[in-house]
A tleap script that builds the chain and sets N, CA, C and O, in Angstrom:
source leaprc.protein.ff14SB
mol = sequence {
  NMET GLN THR ILE ARG THR ARG GLU ARG THR
  GLY THR ASP GLY THR LEU THR VAL ARG VAL
  PRO LEU GLY GLN PRO ASP THR GLU PHE ASP
  VAL VAL LEU VAL VAL GLN PRO LYS ALA ALA
  ALA ASN GLY THR LEU PRO PRO GLY TYR TYR
  ASP LEU ILE GLY SER ILE ASP ASP GLU THR
  PHE MET VAL HIE PRO GLN PRO PRO LEU PRO
  PRO PRO VAL ASP VAL CGLU
}
set mol.1.N position { -96.617 196.482 18.020 }
set mol.1.CA position { -95.796 195.720 18.935 }
set mol.1.C position { -95.162 196.681 19.925 }
set mol.1.O position { -94.760 197.789 19.568 }
set mol.2.N position { -95.079 196.246 21.156 }
set mol.2.CA position { -94.545 197.073 22.222 }
set mol.2.C position { -93.400 196.323 22.898 }
set mol.2.O position { -93.520 195.131 23.182 }
set mol.3.N position { -92.292 197.014 23.157 }
set mol.3.CA position { -91.162 196.409 23.855 }
set mol.3.C position { -91.155 196.922 25.282 }
set mol.3.O position { -91.171 198.129 25.526 }
set mol.4.N position { -91.129 195.989 26.219 }
set mol.4.CA position { -91.093 196.342 27.637 }
set mol.4.C position { -89.842 195.729 28.230 }
set mol.4.O position { -89.636 194.518 28.145 }
set mol.5.N position { -89.004 196.566 28.832 }
set mol.5.CA position { -87.785 196.062 29.480 }
set mol.5.C position { -88.016 196.102 30.985 }
set mol.5.O position { -88.527 197.077 31.535 }
set mol.6.N position { -87.628 195.025 31.622 }
set mol.6.CA position { -87.751 194.955 33.069 }
set mol.6.C position { -86.627 194.096 33.622 }
set mol.6.O position { -86.045 193.294 32.891 }
set mol.7.N position { -86.318 194.250 34.881 }
set mol.7.CA position { -85.311 193.419 35.526 }
set mol.7.C position { -86.011 192.699 36.668 }
set mol.7.O position { -86.648 193.327 37.514 }
set mol.8.N position { -85.890 191.395 36.683 }
set mol.8.CA position { -86.532 190.571 37.705 }
set mol.8.C position { -85.496 189.660 38.335 }
set mol.8.O position { -84.404 189.485 37.795 }
set mol.9.N position { -85.835 189.082 39.474 }
set mol.9.CA position { -84.943 188.155 40.176 }
set mol.9.C position { -85.676 186.829 40.330 }
set mol.9.O position { -86.876 186.798 40.599 }
set mol.10.N position { -84.939 185.733 40.155 }
set mol.10.CA position { -85.539 184.416 40.331 }
set mol.10.C position { -85.800 184.166 41.806 }
set mol.10.O position { -85.149 184.742 42.678 }
set mol.11.N position { -86.764 183.299 42.067 }
set mol.11.CA position { -87.072 182.918 43.437 }
set mol.11.C position { -86.070 181.884 43.935 }
set mol.11.O position { -85.161 181.492 43.203 }
set mol.12.N position { -86.234 181.447 45.161 }
set mol.12.CA position { -85.323 180.466 45.749 }
set mol.12.C position { -85.385 179.127 45.036 }
set mol.12.O position { -84.462 178.320 45.145 }
set mol.13.N position { -86.473 178.884 44.302 }
set mol.13.CA position { -86.595 177.631 43.551 }
set mol.13.C position { -86.033 177.748 42.137 }
set mol.13.O position { -86.102 176.790 41.367 }
set mol.14.N position { -85.474 178.915 41.781 }
set mol.14.CA position { -84.892 179.107 40.457 }
set mol.14.C position { -85.902 179.474 39.392 }
set mol.14.O position { -85.561 179.499 38.209 }
set mol.15.N position { -87.135 179.759 39.776 }
set mol.15.CA position { -88.188 180.096 38.825 }
set mol.15.C position { -88.318 181.608 38.701 }
set mol.15.O position { -88.292 182.329 39.698 }
set mol.16.N position { -88.456 182.072 37.481 }
set mol.16.CA position { -88.667 183.491 37.228 }
set mol.16.C position { -90.141 183.710 36.923 }
set mol.16.O position { -90.686 183.107 35.998 }
set mol.17.N position { -90.781 184.565 37.696 }
set mol.17.CA position { -92.177 184.906 37.481 }
set mol.17.C position { -92.224 186.348 37.001 }
set mol.17.O position { -91.731 187.252 37.675 }
set mol.18.N position { -92.815 186.556 35.840 }
set mol.18.CA position { -92.880 187.897 35.261 }
set mol.18.C position { -94.341 188.309 35.148 }
set mol.18.O position { -95.146 187.607 34.536 }
set mol.19.N position { -94.676 189.440 35.735 }
set mol.19.CA position { -96.022 189.992 35.626 }
set mol.19.C position { -95.904 191.331 34.910 }
set mol.19.O position { -95.166 192.214 35.346 }
set mol.20.N position { -96.633 191.478 33.812 }
set mol.20.CA position { -96.564 192.696 33.021 }
set mol.20.C position { -97.964 193.306 32.931 }
set mol.20.O position { -98.823 192.763 32.236 }
set mol.21.N position { -98.205 194.405 33.610 }
set mol.21.CA position { -99.519 195.045 33.515 }
set mol.21.C position { -99.663 195.753 32.165 }
set mol.21.O position { -98.872 196.637 31.836 }
set mol.22.N position { -100.662 195.365 31.395 }
set mol.22.CA position { -100.862 195.952 30.069 }
set mol.22.C position { -102.103 196.837 29.990 }
set mol.22.O position { -102.263 197.587 29.027 }
set mol.23.N position { -102.978 196.762 30.984 }
set mol.23.CA position { -104.155 197.621 30.997 }
set mol.23.C position { -105.231 197.209 30.008 }
set mol.23.O position { -106.115 198.007 29.699 }
set mol.24.N position { -105.178 195.986 29.506 }
set mol.24.CA position { -106.179 195.504 28.557 }
set mol.24.C position { -106.706 194.163 29.054 }
set mol.24.O position { -106.182 193.120 28.662 }
set mol.25.N position { -107.719 194.162 29.899 }
set mol.25.CA position { -108.221 192.918 30.466 }
set mol.25.C position { -108.853 192.011 29.411 }
set mol.25.O position { -109.401 192.483 28.415 }
set mol.26.N position { -108.766 190.715 29.646 }
set mol.26.CA position { -109.388 189.685 28.820 }
set mol.26.C position { -109.004 189.821 27.339 }
set mol.26.O position { -109.853 189.714 26.454 }
set mol.27.N position { -107.715 190.056 27.089 }
set mol.27.CA position { -107.193 190.200 25.729 }
set mol.27.C position { -106.060 189.201 25.539 }
set mol.27.O position { -105.239 189.014 26.436 }
set mol.28.N position { -106.013 188.561 24.376 }
set mol.28.CA position { -104.968 187.581 24.087 }
set mol.28.C position { -103.779 188.280 23.418 }
set mol.28.O position { -103.961 189.142 22.559 }
set mol.29.N position { -102.565 187.899 23.821 }
set mol.29.CA position { -101.343 188.498 23.280 }
set mol.29.C position { -100.383 187.401 22.840 }
set mol.29.O position { -100.372 186.314 23.418 }
set mol.30.N position { -99.580 187.680 21.823 }
set mol.30.CA position { -98.410 186.880 21.508 }
set mol.30.C position { -97.263 187.501 22.286 }
set mol.30.O position { -97.053 188.714 22.241 }
set mol.31.N position { -96.520 186.660 23.000 }
set mol.31.CA position { -95.458 187.166 23.864 }
set mol.31.C position { -94.140 186.519 23.469 }
set mol.31.O position { -94.063 185.300 23.310 }
set mol.32.N position { -93.098 187.338 23.310 }
set mol.32.CA position { -91.743 186.855 23.064 }
set mol.32.C position { -90.923 187.257 24.283 }
set mol.32.O position { -90.875 188.430 24.655 }
set mol.33.N position { -90.283 186.277 24.895 }
set mol.33.CA position { -89.519 186.539 26.105 }
set mol.33.C position { -88.061 186.175 25.858 }
set mol.33.O position { -87.753 185.037 25.504 }
set mol.34.N position { -87.164 187.139 26.046 }
set mol.34.CA position { -85.727 186.905 25.910 }
set mol.34.C position { -85.129 187.050 27.301 }
set mol.34.O position { -85.279 188.093 27.938 }
set mol.35.N position { -84.453 186.012 27.774 }
set mol.35.CA position { -83.871 186.037 29.115 }
set mol.35.C position { -82.357 185.986 28.982 }
set mol.35.O position { -81.820 185.103 28.314 }
set mol.36.N position { -81.670 186.926 29.613 }
set mol.36.CA position { -80.214 186.909 29.629 }
set mol.36.C position { -79.757 187.321 31.019 }
set mol.36.O position { -80.395 188.153 31.663 }
set mol.37.N position { -78.655 186.744 31.483 }
set mol.37.CA position { -78.168 187.105 32.820 }
set mol.37.C position { -77.777 188.568 32.874 }
set mol.37.O position { -77.341 189.150 31.881 }
set mol.38.N position { -77.937 189.142 34.028 }
set mol.38.CA position { -77.549 190.537 34.229 }
set mol.38.C position { -76.040 190.635 34.090 }
set mol.38.O position { -75.308 189.820 34.650 }
set mol.39.N position { -75.574 191.624 33.350 }
set mol.39.CA position { -74.141 191.830 33.152 }
set mol.39.C position { -73.497 192.225 34.475 }
set mol.39.O position { -74.073 192.979 35.259 }
set mol.40.N position { -72.315 191.713 34.709 }
set mol.40.CA position { -71.590 192.045 35.931 }
set mol.40.C position { -71.184 193.509 35.898 }
set mol.40.O position { -70.644 193.985 34.899 }
set mol.41.N position { -71.436 194.210 36.965 }
set mol.41.CA position { -71.132 195.639 37.022 }
set mol.41.C position { -69.652 195.903 37.251 }
set mol.41.O position { -69.171 197.003 36.979 }
set mol.42.N position { -68.926 194.911 37.746 }
set mol.42.CA position { -67.533 195.144 38.082 }
set mol.42.C position { -66.573 194.727 36.971 }
set mol.42.O position { -65.361 194.729 37.185 }
set mol.43.N position { -67.076 194.372 35.801 }
set mol.43.CA position { -66.217 194.033 34.680 }
set mol.43.C position { -65.658 192.625 34.724 }
set mol.43.O position { -64.746 192.310 33.960 }
set mol.44.N position { -66.171 191.773 35.589 }
set mol.44.CA position { -65.683 190.403 35.641 }
set mol.44.C position { -66.262 189.596 34.487 }
set mol.44.O position { -67.299 189.945 33.925 }
set mol.45.N position { -65.589 188.536 34.154 }
set mol.45.CA position { -66.028 187.677 33.059 }
set mol.45.C position { -67.049 186.668 33.576 }
set mol.45.O position { -67.058 186.358 34.767 }
set mol.46.N position { -67.911 186.152 32.697 }
set mol.46.CA position { -68.929 185.202 33.140 }
set mol.46.C position { -68.309 183.904 33.631 }
set mol.46.O position { -67.193 183.560 33.242 }
set mol.47.N position { -69.034 183.174 34.493 }
set mol.47.CA position { -68.514 181.900 35.003 }
set mol.47.C position { -68.214 180.944 33.849 }
set mol.47.O position { -68.973 180.863 32.882 }
set mol.48.N position { -67.107 180.228 33.963 }
set mol.48.CA position { -66.732 179.268 32.935 }
set mol.48.C position { -65.966 179.857 31.768 }
set mol.48.O position { -65.583 179.126 30.856 }
set mol.49.N position { -65.735 181.156 31.774 }
set mol.49.CA position { -65.059 181.805 30.652 }
set mol.49.C position { -63.663 181.220 30.435 }
set mol.49.O position { -63.276 180.929 29.303 }
set mol.50.N position { -62.915 181.050 31.518 }
set mol.50.CA position { -61.552 180.558 31.385 }
set mol.50.C position { -61.500 179.076 31.037 }
set mol.50.O position { -60.449 178.577 30.636 }
set mol.51.N position { -62.610 178.367 31.181 }
set mol.51.CA position { -62.658 176.966 30.762 }
set mol.51.C position { -62.564 176.839 29.242 }
set mol.51.O position { -62.244 175.767 28.729 }
set mol.52.N position { -62.840 177.923 28.523 }
set mol.52.CA position { -62.774 177.899 27.067 }
set mol.52.C position { -61.340 177.913 26.541 }
set mol.52.O position { -61.097 177.518 25.400 }
set mol.53.N position { -60.402 178.356 27.349 }
set mol.53.CA position { -59.011 178.440 26.912 }
set mol.53.C position { -58.487 177.038 26.637 }
set mol.53.O position { -58.551 176.159 27.496 }
set mol.54.N position { -57.969 176.840 25.430 }
set mol.54.CA position { -57.438 175.540 25.047 }
set mol.54.C position { -58.507 174.523 24.702 }
set mol.54.O position { -58.224 173.328 24.609 }
set mol.55.N position { -59.747 174.992 24.510 }
set mol.55.CA position { -60.836 174.046 24.297 }
set mol.55.C position { -61.031 173.658 22.835 }
set mol.55.O position { -61.919 172.858 22.543 }
set mol.56.N position { -60.241 174.189 21.905 }
set mol.56.CA position { -60.369 173.818 20.493 }
set mol.56.C position { -59.684 172.475 20.298 }
set mol.56.O position { -58.465 172.366 20.432 }
set mol.57.N position { -60.460 171.467 19.987 }
set mol.57.CA position { -59.899 170.123 19.815 }
set mol.57.C position { -59.978 169.654 18.363 }
set mol.57.O position { -59.970 168.452 18.093 }
set mol.58.N position { -60.054 170.596 17.437 }
set mol.58.CA position { -60.110 170.293 16.011 }
set mol.58.C position { -58.676 170.262 15.474 }
set mol.58.O position { -57.985 171.281 15.497 }
set mol.59.N position { -58.222 169.092 14.989 }
set mol.59.CA position { -56.832 168.985 14.539 }
set mol.59.C position { -56.546 169.809 13.289 }
set mol.59.O position { -55.382 170.032 12.956 }
set mol.60.N position { -57.596 170.269 12.584 }
set mol.60.CA position { -57.369 171.099 11.403 }
set mol.60.C position { -57.189 172.576 11.766 }
set mol.60.O position { -56.823 173.389 10.917 }
set mol.61.N position { -57.444 172.915 13.021 }
set mol.61.CA position { -57.266 174.300 13.461 }
set mol.61.C position { -55.784 174.604 13.569 }
set mol.61.O position { -55.023 173.821 14.138 }
set mol.62.N position { -55.378 175.735 13.027 }
set mol.62.CA position { -53.975 176.113 13.118 }
set mol.62.C position { -53.838 177.611 13.347 }
set mol.62.O position { -54.698 178.398 12.949 }
set mol.63.N position { -52.755 177.985 13.988 }
set mol.63.CA position { -52.436 179.388 14.180 }
set mol.63.C position { -51.546 179.798 13.024 }
set mol.63.O position { -50.497 179.197 12.794 }
set mol.64.N position { -51.961 180.807 12.308 }
set mol.64.CA position { -51.196 181.262 11.156 }
set mol.64.C position { -49.927 181.974 11.599 }
set mol.64.O position { -49.892 182.575 12.673 }
set mol.65.N position { -48.883 181.911 10.773 }
set mol.65.CA position { -47.628 182.596 11.127 }
set mol.65.C position { -47.862 184.091 11.326 }
set mol.65.O position { -48.639 184.714 10.603 }
set mol.66.N position { -47.177 184.651 12.318 }
set mol.66.CA position { -47.311 186.061 12.632 }
set mol.66.C position { -46.070 186.806 12.147 }
set mol.66.O position { -44.969 186.256 12.174 }
set mol.67.N position { -46.237 188.045 11.705 }
set mol.67.CA position { -45.057 188.819 11.286 }
set mol.67.C position { -44.200 189.148 12.512 }
set mol.67.O position { -44.707 189.174 13.634 }
set mol.68.N position { -42.900 189.400 12.299 }
set mol.68.CA position { -42.047 189.739 13.441 }
set mol.68.C position { -42.466 191.075 14.067 }
set mol.68.O position { -42.994 191.960 13.394 }
set mol.69.N position { -42.222 191.186 15.337 }
set mol.69.CA position { -42.549 192.432 16.064 }
set mol.69.C position { -41.517 193.502 15.689 }
set mol.69.O position { -40.370 193.183 15.373 }
set mol.70.N position { -41.930 194.766 15.727 }
set mol.70.CA position { -40.946 195.816 15.469 }
set mol.70.C position { -39.963 195.891 16.637 }
set mol.70.O position { -40.261 195.425 17.737 }
set mol.71.N position { -38.799 196.474 16.393 }
set mol.71.CA position { -37.809 196.566 17.481 }
set mol.71.C position { -38.340 197.457 18.606 }
set mol.71.O position { -39.123 198.374 18.358 }
set mol.72.N position { -37.909 197.182 19.853 }
set mol.72.CA position { -38.375 197.990 20.967 }
set mol.72.C position { -37.874 199.429 20.862 }
set mol.72.O position { -36.846 199.709 20.245 }
set mol.73.N position { -38.625 200.321 21.477 }
set mol.73.CA position { -38.278 201.743 21.472 }
set mol.73.C position { -37.754 202.117 22.842 }
set mol.73.O position { -38.385 201.808 23.853 }
set mol.74.N position { -36.605 202.781 22.890 }
set mol.74.CA position { -36.059 203.229 24.160 }
set mol.74.C position { -36.803 204.478 24.619 }
set mol.74.O position { -37.011 205.409 23.841 }
set mol.75.N position { -37.198 204.490 25.879 }
set mol.75.CA position { -37.891 205.636 26.456 }
set mol.75.C position { -37.010 206.214 27.530 }
set mol.75.O position { -36.554 205.497 28.421 }
set mol.76.N position { -36.765 207.508 27.454 }
set mol.76.CA position { -35.898 208.170 28.441 }
set mol.76.C position { -36.689 208.814 29.522 }
set mol.76.O position { -36.116 209.414 30.432 }
savepdb mol mol.pdb
quit
């Protein structure tokens, strides 16, 4: 099995066309394709991320009690 990593861009119609030269003409292959969006280079979160805030609608979900915070430290 061979792993080939490549980065491609979808066309204007939203279709991704992948061509992988393998150098073995007229040969049948099993192909596994994993598609994931390119990670943002600027550290931004994916679209819709903030829509998840407050999205737990299970009434059995609860926030467990938290221990008290330590007293603040004075910095000179």
